[in-house]
C-alpha distance (Angstrom), angle and dihedral (degrees) to the residues before:
residue distance angle dihedral
M1 . . .
R2 3.77 . .
N3 3.78 118.2 .
R4 3.75 114.2 -99.9
S5 3.80 126.2 -147.8
F6 3.77 119.4 -116.9
A7 3.83 89.5 -110.5
S8 3.82 93.1 53.5
V9 3.81 92.2 48.3
L10 3.79 90.2 48.4
L11 3.78 90.5 49.8
L12 3.81 90.6 52.5
L13 3.79 89.5 52.6
I14 3.77 91.6 49.5
V15 3.79 92.6 47.8
A16 3.84 88.3 51.9
I17 3.81 90.7 65.8
S18 3.81 104.1 111.8
A19 3.76 125.6 -141.7
A20 3.79 114.7 -107.4
A21 3.74 141.1 179.4
T22 3.79 118.1 -86.1
E23 3.79 108.6 -66.3
R24 3.75 122.5 -135.9
Q25 3.77 127.7 -162.9
P26 3.81 120.0 -122.8
N27 3.80 116.7 -76.0
S28 3.80 88.5 -115.3
D29 3.84 90.6 65.7
Y30 3.79 92.9 56.8
R31 3.80 92.7 44.6
A32 3.79 90.2 52.0
R33 3.80 89.1 55.1
R34 3.79 91.4 50.0
T35 3.78 93.0 51.3
A36 3.80 91.4 45.3
L37 3.80 89.5 52.9
S38 3.77 91.5 48.6
E39 3.80 90.0 54.8
K40 3.82 89.2 58.4
T41 3.78 97.9 54.2
N42 3.82 98.6 74.6
G43 3.77 90.9 -128.9
G44 3.76 95.9 -39.0
T45 3.79 124.9 136.1
V46 3.82 121.8 -120.7
I47 3.82 119.3 -139.8
L48 3.79 120.5 -179.5
F49 3.79 134.2 168.5
A50 3.79 126.9 -156.4
P51 3.81 116.9 -136.0
T52 3.77 117.4 -96.8
E53 3.79 120.3 -122.9
A54 3.79 88.0 -101.3
E55 3.82 92.1 52.2
G56 3.75 97.9 42.9
P57 3.81 107.8 36.7
N58 3.75 124.0 150.6
D59 3.73 110.9 -171.0
L60 3.79 91.8 -164.5
Y61 3.82 103.0 44.8
G62 3.81 105.3 10.7
F63 3.80 130.2 -119.3
R64 3.78 116.5 -17.6
Q65 3.79 121.4 -166.0
E66 3.82 119.8 -118.5
D67 3.80 110.3 -98.9
N68 3.80 100.4 -121.2
F69 3.78 93.1 44.7
Y70 3.75 91.3 51.0
Y71 3.83 91.9 45.7
L72 3.80 90.1 57.6
T73 3.82 100.8 38.2
G74 3.79 111.1 19.2
S75 3.80 86.7 -136.5
K76 3.81 121.0 136.3
E77 3.80 95.2 -173.0
P78 3.81 121.9 112.3
G79 3.79 129.7 -121.1
L80 3.81 99.2 28.8
A81 3.78 127.0 138.3
L82 3.77 131.7 -151.4
L83 3.79 132.7 -153.8
I84 3.80 123.9 -171.8
S85 3.80 119.6 178.1
P86 3.81 126.0 172.6
A87 3.77 125.3 -127.4
Q88 3.82 112.8 -79.0
P89 3.82 125.2 -152.6
A90 3.76 119.1 -133.4
S91 3.78 116.1 -85.4
A92 3.77 138.0 176.4
N93 3.79 88.9 -90.7
S94 3.78 103.3 42.1
P95 3.79 142.7 14.3
A96 3.80 123.7 -107.3
R97 3.78 115.3 -77.9
P98 3.82 129.6 -163.9
Y99 3.78 125.6 -130.3
T100 3.76 106.6 -67.3
E101 3.78 133.2 -160.4
I102 3.80 126.3 171.0
L103 3.79 131.2 -178.6
F104 3.78 111.7 -152.6
L105 3.81 117.6 -152.5
P106 3.78 124.1 -163.5
G107 3.78 120.6 -124.9
H108 3.79 118.4 -98.6
N109 3.80 119.4 -80.0
L110 3.77 96.7 -158.8
S111 3.78 93.9 -174.4
Q112 3.81 92.0 53.2
E113 3.79 92.1 45.0
K114 3.80 89.8 59.3
W115 3.79 85.8 66.5
T116 3.79 103.1 35.6
G117 3.80 104.6 24.2
P118 3.81 136.2 -103.0
K119 3.82 119.0 -45.2
L120 3.81 133.5 -151.6
G121 3.78 108.7 -96.4
P122 3.80 131.9 -157.7
E123 3.81 89.5 -112.2
S124 3.81 94.5 55.0
P125 3.82 108.2 121.9
D126 3.83 92.5 -141.4
A127 3.81 96.3 45.8
K128 3.80 94.7 109.8
E129 3.80 92.8 46.3
R130 3.78 93.3 47.9
T131 3.79 96.8 44.9
G132 3.81 100.9 34.9
F133 3.81 93.0 -130.9
D134 3.78 121.2 132.2
R135 3.80 88.6 -146.7
V136 3.77 126.9 39.7
A137 3.81 116.0 177.2
K138 3.76 141.7 174.5
L139 3.77 113.7 -88.3
D140 3.82 88.6 -129.9
T141 3.83 89.5 67.1
M142 3.80 96.0 56.0
R143 3.79 96.4 98.9
D144 3.80 92.5 54.3
E145 3.81 92.0 46.0
L146 3.81 90.9 52.7
V147 3.76 92.3 51.5
R148 3.78 89.6 50.9
I149 3.81 98.3 43.3
L150 3.81 106.5 37.6
P151 3.80 110.1 95.1
Q152 3.74 119.7 -113.6
P153 2.94 144.5 -93.0
R154 3.84 93.1 13.1
A155 3.82 130.8 8.0
S156 3.78 134.5 -167.5
V157 3.80 114.4 -143.0
Y158 3.82 123.4 -162.8
T159 3.78 118.5 -157.7
E160 3.80 143.8 136.7
Q161 3.77 110.6 -74.0
G162 3.76 132.2 -153.2
K163 3.78 134.2 72.3
S164 3.81 91.7 -94.6
S165 3.82 92.7 57.2
A166 3.79 117.3 107.6
S167 3.81 86.8 -132.4
A168 3.83 95.3 58.4
G169 3.82 99.1 81.7
P170 3.80 98.2 40.7
L171 3.83 91.9 46.9
E172 3.80 90.1 51.4
W173 3.81 90.0 52.6
L174 3.83 91.8 46.8
S175 3.80 90.2 50.5
R176 3.80 91.0 52.4
A177 3.84 87.7 48.4
N178 3.81 88.0 57.2
A179 3.80 94.0 -115.9
F180 3.81 90.3 143.2
P181 3.80 104.3 42.9
N182 3.79 95.3 156.3
Y183 3.77 106.3 20.3
V184 3.81 121.0 143.1
G185 3.79 92.6 -140.2
F186 3.77 142.9 -76.7
A187 3.81 114.8 -67.4
D188 3.78 124.7 -161.6
V189 3.79 112.1 -102.6
N190 3.84 94.8 -171.3
P191 3.84 97.4 86.9
L192 3.79 90.5 51.4
L193 3.79 92.1 48.7
A194 3.80 92.5 45.7
S195 3.78 90.8 55.4
L196 3.82 88.7 54.8
R197 3.80 98.1 40.7
V198 3.82 95.0 52.8
K199 3.85 89.9 70.0
K200 3.78 107.8 64.8
D201 3.79 119.6 -151.6
A202 3.82 123.4 -138.7
G203 3.80 93.6 -91.6
E204 3.82 91.9 53.0
I205 3.80 91.9 49.0
A206 3.81 89.8 52.0
L207 3.81 91.0 53.5
I208 3.84 92.9 46.0
R209 3.79 88.2 50.5
K210 3.79 90.4 54.5
A211 3.80 91.5 48.3
T212 3.81 88.9 49.2
D213 3.80 95.4 45.3
A214 3.80 91.1 51.3
S215 3.80 90.6 47.9
V216 3.82 91.7 48.2
A217 3.82 88.0 55.0
A218 3.80 89.1 51.8
H219 3.81 91.2 53.1
F220 3.80 91.2 49.5
A221 3.80 88.1 53.4
A222 3.80 89.9 51.4
L223 3.80 91.6 50.3
R224 3.82 88.1 56.6
T225 3.82 91.6 50.0
V226 3.79 111.4 37.0
K227 3.82 112.5 106.2
P228 3.80 138.9 127.7
G229 3.80 111.7 -65.0
V230 3.79 96.1 30.3
T231 3.80 115.5 112.7
E232 3.80 125.2 -122.5
R233 3.79 88.7 -124.5
E234 3.79 92.2 56.3
I235 3.81 89.5 55.0
S236 3.79 91.4 46.8
A237 3.82 92.2 49.2
L238 3.78 92.3 46.7
M239 3.80 92.4 51.9
Q240 3.82 92.4 48.3
Y241 3.77 89.6 50.4
E242 3.79 92.5 50.0
F243 3.78 96.6 50.9
G244 3.80 91.3 38.0
K245 3.79 93.3 58.1
R246 3.80 88.1 52.3
G247 3.80 92.2 60.2
C248 3.83 105.6 -85.6
E249 3.81 110.9 142.2
R250 3.80 95.3 -154.3
P251 3.79 143.0 -21.7
A252 3.79 112.1 -68.8
Y253 3.83 87.8 -131.0
A254 3.81 138.4 -9.9
P255 3.82 104.7 -56.0
I256 3.83 115.1 -114.3
V257 3.80 119.8 -152.2
G258 3.78 107.5 163.0
S259 3.80 124.9 172.4
G260 3.79 131.6 -171.7
F261 3.81 110.9 -16.0
Y262 3.80 89.8 2.3
S263 3.79 90.6 63.4
T264 3.82 83.3 76.0
V265 3.85 94.6 53.5
L266 3.80 105.6 90.5
H267 3.80 100.6 -154.5
Y268 3.77 99.6 25.7
S269 3.80 104.7 152.0
E270 3.80 105.7 161.2
D271 3.86 90.1 92.7
E272 3.82 88.3 -170.1
N273 3.80 105.7 130.5
T274 3.78 131.8 95.6
I275 3.81 114.0 -116.9
K276 3.83 111.4 -116.4
H277 3.76 134.9 -156.2
G278 3.79 108.8 -87.0
D279 3.80 95.3 24.4
L280 3.74 125.1 129.2
V281 3.81 112.5 -138.6
V282 3.80 121.1 -149.0
M283 3.82 111.6 -158.7
D284 3.81 112.8 -169.5
V285 3.81 99.8 172.4
A286 3.78 133.8 137.2
G287 3.78 140.4 148.9
E288 3.79 138.4 -122.5
Y289 3.79 116.3 -124.5
S290 3.80 119.1 -164.5
M291 3.82 90.5 -21.1
Y292 3.83 94.4 -48.5
A293 3.77 122.1 113.2
S294 3.79 137.7 -140.6
D295 3.84 126.1 -164.1
I296 3.79 120.3 -160.5
T297 3.80 133.7 161.7
R298 3.76 131.4 -174.7
T299 3.79 129.2 176.6
V300 3.80 118.7 -148.5
P301 3.84 137.7 176.1
A302 3.81 112.3 -110.3
N303 3.84 93.6 -132.4
G304 3.79 95.9 39.9
H305 3.79 96.9 -103.1
F306 3.81 130.2 86.3
T307 3.79 117.8 -134.6
A308 3.78 116.3 -128.0
R309 3.80 92.4 -99.0
Q310 3.80 93.5 44.5
L311 3.77 89.6 49.8
E312 3.81 91.3 50.3
I313 3.79 93.2 53.6
Y314 3.79 92.8 40.3
N315 3.79 92.2 54.5
I316 3.82 91.6 48.0
V317 3.81 90.3 54.7
L318 3.79 91.5 45.1
G319 3.83 89.1 48.2
A320 3.83 90.7 53.1
H321 3.80 89.8 47.6
D322 3.79 91.4 52.3
A323 3.81 93.4 42.7
A324 3.81 90.5 57.4
I325 3.81 91.1 49.2
K326 3.81 91.9 50.7
A327 3.83 91.6 47.7
F328 3.79 94.1 51.8
K329 3.81 117.6 119.9
A330 3.79 119.9 176.6
G331 3.76 112.6 -121.7
A332 3.82 92.8 17.4
S333 3.82 112.4 50.5
T334 3.82 119.1 85.0
L335 3.78 138.8 -169.0
S336 3.78 89.6 -130.7
R337 3.78 120.3 125.4
S338 3.80 91.7 -126.3
G339 3.77 142.4 30.0
S340 3.80 135.7 77.1
N341 3.83 92.2 -79.0
S342 3.81 96.7 45.4
L343 3.83 113.6 133.9
Y344 3.79 87.4 -166.4
Q345 3.79 90.0 60.4
V346 3.82 90.2 50.3
A347 3.82 90.2 54.5
M348 3.78 93.7 43.4
D349 3.80 92.5 50.5
Y350 3.80 90.2 51.1
I351 3.82 92.3 50.0
N352 3.81 92.7 47.0
T353 3.80 93.6 51.3
H354 3.79 100.8 43.4
G355 3.79 108.0 55.5
K356 3.80 150.5 7.2
D357 3.76 137.2 -135.9
L358 3.81 123.1 -121.4
H359 3.78 89.0 -81.7
G360 3.77 96.2 52.7
E361 3.80 94.6 -104.3
P362 3.82 124.8 135.6
L363 3.79 115.1 -93.8
G364 3.80 97.2 -127.3
K365 3.81 93.3 97.5
Y366 3.82 88.0 64.5
F367 3.80 91.9 58.7
I368 3.79 94.7 83.7
H369 3.79 105.8 164.7
G370 3.78 138.7 53.8
L371 3.77 122.7 -79.1
G372 3.76 95.9 -115.7
H373 3.79 151.1 -33.8
Y374 3.79 139.5 -143.4
V375 3.81 118.7 -83.9
G376 3.79 128.1 -154.5
L377 3.80 133.7 97.7
N378 3.77 85.4 -3.0
V379 3.79 124.1 39.2
H380 3.82 86.2 -127.9
D381 3.76 93.4 39.9
A382 3.80 131.2 -166.8
G383 3.78 115.4 -78.4
E384 3.78 143.1 107.3
V385 3.83 113.0 -99.3
N386 3.78 92.2 -155.2
A387 3.82 92.8 55.8
P388 3.82 119.6 95.0
L389 3.84 113.5 -98.3
Q390 3.79 106.4 -107.9
P391 3.83 133.3 -169.9
G392 3.77 108.7 -72.0
A393 3.78 95.2 37.2
V394 3.82 119.4 128.6
F395 3.80 116.7 -163.7
T396 3.76 145.1 147.0
I397 3.78 131.5 -106.9
E398 3.81 106.6 -157.5
P399 3.80 118.8 157.4
G400 3.81 116.4 176.8
I401 3.79 143.0 -179.5
Y402 3.81 119.4 -153.3
I403 3.82 119.2 -174.6
P404 3.82 109.8 175.5
E405 3.80 95.8 -173.8
E406 3.81 88.5 60.2
N407 3.84 95.9 40.3
L408 3.77 83.1 -126.0
G409 3.78 123.7 137.1
V410 3.80 127.1 161.2
R411 3.80 128.6 -178.9
I412 3.83 126.8 167.0
E413 3.78 115.0 -171.0
D414 3.79 132.1 176.5
D415 3.80 135.4 171.9
F416 3.80 116.6 -117.9
W417 3.80 133.3 -166.5
V418 3.77 126.4 -162.1
N419 3.80 105.6 -141.8
E420 3.79 127.0 -149.7
R421 3.81 90.4 -89.4
G422 3.80 91.5 55.0
E423 3.80 93.1 -108.1
L424 3.79 119.1 144.8
I425 3.83 110.4 -124.8
N426 3.81 120.0 -164.5
L427 3.82 102.6 -141.8
S428 3.82 92.5 -173.1
G429 3.79 95.7 40.4
A430 3.83 92.8 116.4
L431 3.81 88.1 79.3
P432 3.80 118.9 90.2
S433 3.77 111.5 -102.0
T434 3.82 108.2 168.1
A435 3.79 118.8 79.6
D436 3.79 91.9 -116.4
E437 3.83 91.7 52.7
I438 3.79 92.0 49.6
E439 3.79 93.8 48.8
K440 3.78 90.4 47.7
A441 3.83 92.1 50.4
M442 3.81 91.2 49.3
A443 3.80 96.5 44.1
P444 3.88 98.6 91.2
N445 3.81 90.9 54.2
Q446 3.80 94.8 52.1
K447 3.83 96.3 61.0
């Protein structure tokens, strides 16, 4: 047998990943999140509603659960409601009450289920086992449960606010039904959930790894296919097929395959042009695996070889990418655009000191977006960019330079995880990143 390179062996391993049904973490993981959230509410009660199928349709990929609701329940079904209430000591007005959590399930809509499939009902004998809740109740009983559970004489209720929230309509109805006769007011639960979601547990990291591995395989397939005469849409479709057959339910975001001038358009998603000789091709494409996202970008030369100018800009972007990695310090570095610990500033300084545009000006003005963002249940996941990056965080590092007058855009983006020892782990590091590695990976396709 001929000797294989490390990259080719790695690719074979990645390709061997088999597609599977949506994975779900153990019930204990979701319960731990609910109790952790309850401890942050200072005695307040959490009430959340999942979108209904009418509120959360997706004609292309079907219903997708709202991120926070899924984070707390692991349920992908529509129309549910959740109540979490902390333990209450005895008082003059009410007896002591233990920590309480209830998952409310709507009654069956048999007509709707003919179209979208059977749903878990409150009468299902295995509802507790499947959901991990000690109490599962009919949605119709929620008003009475609230009246019984909310402490008197005044209660604080945490929920998702805003007219677009799935909780807005049901909470308005419950208020009219006098379910909150003495409540202090609705508080926003999102900051509390964001502080929890930014630190991924082991199960979440495993799912993000699978999303990333499948997306890496898709990028390898693209490297073997990009050449003059191929359309951007063909590359996009190929990549979606490759991560889809490895278990991803959907793209994590609208795929971006931009060639020539469109390599300089950050969120170009038409993917409708034919790749030409001399183009650079920016491929910002990744999948979502079991609700968890990946986010990867590579920039490649259409004909397999960078021109001198393309190589110059590419190496500056790669240098900024590597400078940010080297500067990272767990518990100190941030994704903020300013401050002494800003990784963005490290990348910007590198770009500004390592090249010029055609007019002799520094290249920093062509780096027009942030350096990175958190990744998780959403590709732009919950988290504060000004906060220090702590163990458990997953985020991107993605410097870029976009020069429209030269039809020259370069972005290099990888997903990183800060492990429990504070080490920065490149989850997508199996992909080629240097110009030489990219040209070598593309070489067989160019013959």
